[in-house]
N, C-alpha and C positions, 0 to 999 in steps of 0.2 A: 374790238370794243374799247373805247377810251376808259381807262380806270377812273372810278368815281372817288370823291372824298369820303373819308370814313364817316359813317353815321352813328355807329355804336361801338363802345369799348366796354368789355367786361373784365373786371379784375377779380380773380379767384383767390380768396384769402384776404384777411384783414391784417391785424397786427401792425408793426411799424412799417414794414415794406408796403403793404397794401394801401395803407392810408397815406403814406408819403406819396405814392403814385397817384392816388385819387386826388389828394390836395393839389399836387403840382399840375396834373393834367387838366383838372377843372378850372384852375386859375388861368392857365395859358390859353385854353380853347374857348373860354368865355361863353360857355353855353352853346357853342356851335355843334358840339358832338355830345350825344347822350352817353354819360359814363355811369356805369353800374358796378356795384361790388357785392359779392356774395361771400358770407362767412357764417360760421356757426358758433354760438356761444358755448356749445358743448365741447368744442375743440379748443384746447388751451393754446396760447401762443408761447414762443420760447422766451420772449422778453423778460429779463430778470433784473433790469437795471443796466443802464448803458453808459459807457464812457465814449466820448467822441473825439474828433480831431478838427482843427480850425475850419476846414471847408464847410462844415455844418452851418456856419454863419451865413455863407453865400446862399444856401438852400433857404434858410428862414428869410433872408432878404428878398429872394425871388418871390416868396409868397406874401411879402409885406408884413411879416410877423413883428410885433413889437417885443423886444427882448424881455422887458420887465414882465409883461403879461405871460409870455411863454414860460419864463422861469418860475413865476408863481404857480402856474397851472401844472407844471411837471416836477415841482419840488427840486429844481435844479440848483447845482452849485457850479463854480467856475473850475476849469481845468487848465493848468499851465504845462503839464507834461506827465511823464510816468517815472516813478522811482523803482528801480530794480534792486531787489535784495537777493543775494546768494546765487546769482546767475553765473558769474565768472568763477568765483570761489566762495565757499561758505564763509560768512562773516564779512563779506565785502559788498558794497552798494555803489551804484552810479545813477545818474539822473539823465533822462532823455527829455530835453526841453523843447517847447515850441519857440518859434522865433529864430534869432540869429545869435552867433557868438560875436561880440565886439562890434566895432565899426571899421570900415575899410581903411587901411593905412597907406597902401600903394598898390602895386600891380598884382601881388599874390592875394589869395584868400586870407582872411584874418588869422585862421587857425595855424597857418604856416609860420607866421611871425611868433605865435605862441610856441609852436613846436621848436623853433630855433632857441627861444629862451629856455624851454624845458630841457633840451639837449645840453644847454650850457649850465644846468642846475640852478637856474634863476627863477623858475616858476614851476609850480606843481599841479595847479588846478585850473583847467580850462573853464570850469563852471562858474568861476568868479567873474567871467566876462559875459555871462548870460543873465539878462534881467529876470527872465522867467525862472531860471534855476535859483537865483538869489531870493526872489519873491517867495518861491516854494519853501526854501530852507527857513525863511523867517515867517512863513505863514501870512504873507501880505498879498493884497490885490487892489488894483484900480483898473478901470477901463483905459484903453490906449489914449494917449494925448496926441493931438495933431501937430504939436510943436516938435520938429525933428531934433531940436537941441536938448530936449528933456528925456530923461531916462524912461518915462512912461510911454514914450512913442515906440518903444520896442516891446511893449506888452503884447503878446499874441496868445490867444486863448481859445478854448473850446468849452464844452460842458459835460458835467455828469447829470443825468436826469433818469427819471423813472420811465422806462420804455412804454409801459402800459398807459401811463398818463399822457405820454407824448402822442401815442396813437389816438387816444380819446380827444386830445386837443386838435389834432389834424382832422379827425373825423368831423368834428363840429364845423371846422372851416370848409371841408369838402362838401358836407350836406348843405351848408349855407350857399355853396356855389351850384347846387343842383344835383349832386351825386346821389343816386338812389341805392340804398343798401337793401339787400335781400338776406333774410335769415334762413339758413339751411345748409345741409351737407350735399356735396356732390355725389350722386349715385352713378352717373355715367357720363362719358364724353362721346359726342356724336361727330364723326369725321365726314367730310364732304366726299362724295364719290368722285373718282377721277384724279384729284390732285392731293387727297389726304389732309387738306386743310381742316382746321376745327370749325365746325358749323354751329354747334350749340353744346350746352351742358344740361344735363337733366338732374334736378334735385331729388332728394329722397321722398319728397311729397308729390312727385310727378311733374312739377313745373319744369318748363323748357325755356331756358335763357339763351337767346341767340345774340351774336355780335359779329362785327367784321374783323375785330382785332381782340386778342385775349392776352391778358397779363397774368402770369402764373406767380402768385405770392403764397402758394400753399405750403411753404416750408420744406423740410427735408424730403417729404414725400414726392414733390414735383408732379402733382396729379396730371397736369397737362403736358409739360415739357418732357416728362419721362413716362408717366403712366399711359398717356395717350400717343404721344409722338415717338417714343423710344429713342430719345436723342443720344443717350449714352453718357457715361461719367468717366472722368479721368482721375484716378485715385492717387493721392499724394502722401499716403501714410508711410511710405518708405523714407520720406523726408520729415514728415510731421506726424509722429506715431501716436499722439494723444488721440483717444477715441471716446472719451467720456467727460462729463462735467457734472458737478453737483453745486447747486446754488442755494444759499440761505441768507435772508436779510436778518439784520440785528438792530437793536436799538442804538441810536447815535450816542456816542460818549465824547463830550467835549466839542470844541469847534471843528467844523469840517475842514480837512486839508484841501488846498487848492491843486491837488494832484492825485493821480491814481497810483496805487501801489501794487507791485507784482513781485511775489516772493517765490523763488524756486524751492520745490520740495523734493522728496526722494523719487516720486513717480510723476512729476509734472510741476504745476505752479498754482499759487493761490492769488486771487485778485481781491482788492479791497477798494470799493467805490463809494465815497462819501456823498450823501444827498442831504437835503435839508431835514427830512423827517426820519431818515434811517440811514443804515450803512449797508451797501450791497457787498456780499462775500461769495466767493465760489472757488472750487478746486477743479482745475482741468488736469486730467490724468490719463495714464495708459493702463487699460484694464488687465494686460498680461502681468503687470507689476503691482497692482493694487486692486483689492476688491471694492465693490460699492460700499459695503458696510465700513470698511477701513477708511475709505475717503470721506464718508459722512462723519465718522468719529473724529477724524483729524481736523476737518473743517469746523465742526462744532467746538472742539477744544480751543480753536484759534480765535473765536469771536471775541471782540472787545466789548460787547454789550449783550443783552438778553436776546435770544433768538425770537424772531417775530413771525416765523412760519415754518412749516415742515420742509425738509429738503426737497428740492426739485432736481430730478436726475435727467440728464440729456445724453443721448447716444448720437454719434456722428461719424462720418468718414471724411477726412480732409480731402479736398480736391475741387474740381469744377465740372459743370456740364460741358460736353464737347461743343455745344453751341448754346449761347445765351438766347439767341433768337432763331427759331426754327419755324418756317412756313409763316402762319399768322399768329404765332405765339411767342411772347417774350417773357423770359424768367427773371425775377428780381429776388434779392435776398437769398434765404436758404435754399430756395428752389433752383437757383443758379449755381450754387456751390457753397463751400464753407471753408474758412480759415479760422483757426482758433483766435480768440479776441485779444491776443497778447499785445497788439499795437492799436487796438480800438478801431479797427477798419470796417466792421460789419455794416454800420449805417452809412459810412462813406461809399461803400461799393453799391449800395442801393441808390444813393444820391447820384453817383456817377452813371449808373445804368439809366436813370431817368434823364439826366442831362444829355447823354449820348442819344437816347431815343428821340429827344426833341431836335437834335441835329439831323437825325435820319427819319424824321416823322413820315410814316407811309401814307399812301392812298390804297385803294383796294387792288392796285396792281402789284404791291409788295415787290418792288424792284430788288432782284437778287443781289445786284451790285451793292446796294445800300445795306442789305442784311449782312452780306459778307464782310463789308467794311466795319459794321457795328461789332460783329463777332471778333474780328481781328483786334480792334481797339480794346474790347473788354478782356480778351485773352491776354493781351500784352500787359494791361494794368494789373490784373490779378496775379500774373506770374512775377511781376516786379515786387508786389506786396508779399507774395509767397517767399521770394528770396530774402526779403528783409526779415521776415519772421524766422526762417531757417537759420539765419545768421546768429540769432541768440543761442540756438542750440548747438550748432556746429563749433563755436568758438569757446564753449565752456571748458574749464580746466577741472571741473568736478569729476571725481572718480569713485565716489562713495556709494553709488547705486547703479544697477544695471542700465537704467535708461540713459544716464549721462555718459556712460562708457559706449553705449550703442550709438548715440548721436555724434559723439566726437569722432568715431571711426567711419561714419558714413560718407559716401560720395555725395557731393551737392551739385546743383545745376552749374553749368559752365559760366552762365551770366553772373552768378554769385562769386564763383572762384576768381573771375576776372576783377570784380570790384575789390575783393579782399587783397589780391596781389598788387593792384594799383595802389591801394592805400598803404599796404605794408612797405612798398618800395619808397614812395616819396610823399605819403599823406594825401595823395590826390584823389578826388572823387569826381567821376565822370558819369553824369546822369543821362538816362535815355529820355527821348522826347516824351512829354506828358507824364513823366514818372511821378508818382504821388509823393514819395518821401524826399524831402529837400536835403541839401548838403549837411545841414546841422544834424539831422536825424542820423545819417550814416556815420558822421564823425562821432557823435555821442555813444552810439552802440558799439562801433568798432573799438574806440578807445576803452569804453567801459568793459568790454569783453576781452580786453588784453591784446588787441591787434595793434601793435605799436610800429609806427613808421621807422624804418631804418635811417632815413635821411629826410631833410626838409627841402622845400622848393628853393633851388639856388638863387632864384630872383630876389629872395629876401635878403641876401648878402649885399645888395646894393645900398642898404641903409646900415649905419654903424650900430652895433649891438647895444651900446649904452642908450642910443636914441630910441631904439625899439623898447628897451626895458622902461625908460621914463614914460613913453607914450602909454604902454600897458599899465604901468603902476597908476598913472592918473586916471585912466579908464576904469580900472578896478575900483579905485576910491570913489569915483563919481557914481558908479552903479550901486555901490553899497550905501552911500549916503541917500541916493534917490529912493531906493527901495525901503530904507528905514523910515522915510517920511510917509510911506503909503499906510493906509488903515490895514488892520488885519482882515483876512478873508471873511471871517464871521461877522465882523463889524460892518464891512462893506455890504454884505447881503442883508444884514438887519436894517441898515439905513436905506438901501436902494431898492431891494427886491421884495422883502416880506410886506404883505399888505398892512396898511395902517389899521389900528383897532376900530371895530365898528362903533359908530356914534360919535 
């Protein structure tokens, strides 16, 4: 029998992942496939305020989202990178910027010329050559300029936004595209005889929802991918031992910073995410080293404004499903796995899963070759992200608490060891195909975490040292002057994002 086109897709679970899937699929399929989503108001979602990375702009563009309307609806601010406090040593900070360092000088990467100056004692701060780092230091923001000669052309950004409001925003768009939402809890999953594919789900009120294809966005529980299909889970806590988080929003104090803050603490790390209407805060920690009560108390004491809600506790196991796509079920978001949000990758992995689904979009034949390739691509991506997150822990020089001594001593994946050794040798970064994090990201964190190259690229020696110094000095001055002319982040949002007064 010739496979037929899909007629019905059921998304199990709402939240950010579920409504991202619903909005994207309904937009792309243009009403040719019936798309339904089931969720329960009685089941909370994990979203506690989100920081994102630049590819989120591509997702919004795919949906035709107007940036100003989106930012108003989600109380969003702009994000230019992440500031890390106390990760390498207590009392020391570094910045992981979006965008690039400098502009190309000759055959080698820009940072290699800086390394040469640094080794000669002529320059100390690579961040001076990053427009987004400088803008973050000065609290400035403008949207990118199309003129490549201008400093603003190097502005690369993402967003901070309220995840619950983002899900609501996407729900409105999805329902306008014909997505049908069902309120209810899943009571049972019915498998098809013979091949074990999912046939339908039964709700707690007895309703039966059938579909050709199921997308599991049910969170950590993985009601379909794990509960029904027993796909299995690969545990990564031996590399990433944090297993708890507590989140608590507080009132905003002062202008919002155009960056996320991550501060290493004795049993994990604290995030700070500035939104228009509040500040998101949380503590990711290891329960063997810190109790829930202690974590809550330390987080509450660190708030820079009045608490706006009771603490929200999360429990998790870092790792991934052994298959993201199993039979006629594809898992997105927390149902597919979890990496702590240290580098703000949670929403991106949902976005990537949706994009790759569109590349491998099935019919009722569910070609195993396509499913296998999808799983291979998603596995490779999350493993590269995993390595990048592990890097922050492995390279710490803190020895003031058991957690930091434990992660310093641990063995890490060979793929990460190779990256570190290549950089330590000559400052070189070799990325895998389709790897998420760019050269700038690896350079920023490796240098920030004290992984110092022993030598620079010898190709830089083809240019006289004084010429390199002059070029970089001019570049640094141009960046500083260009950023100083930008409005403050708060002023830009007030002038361009916040809705004008009624009347």
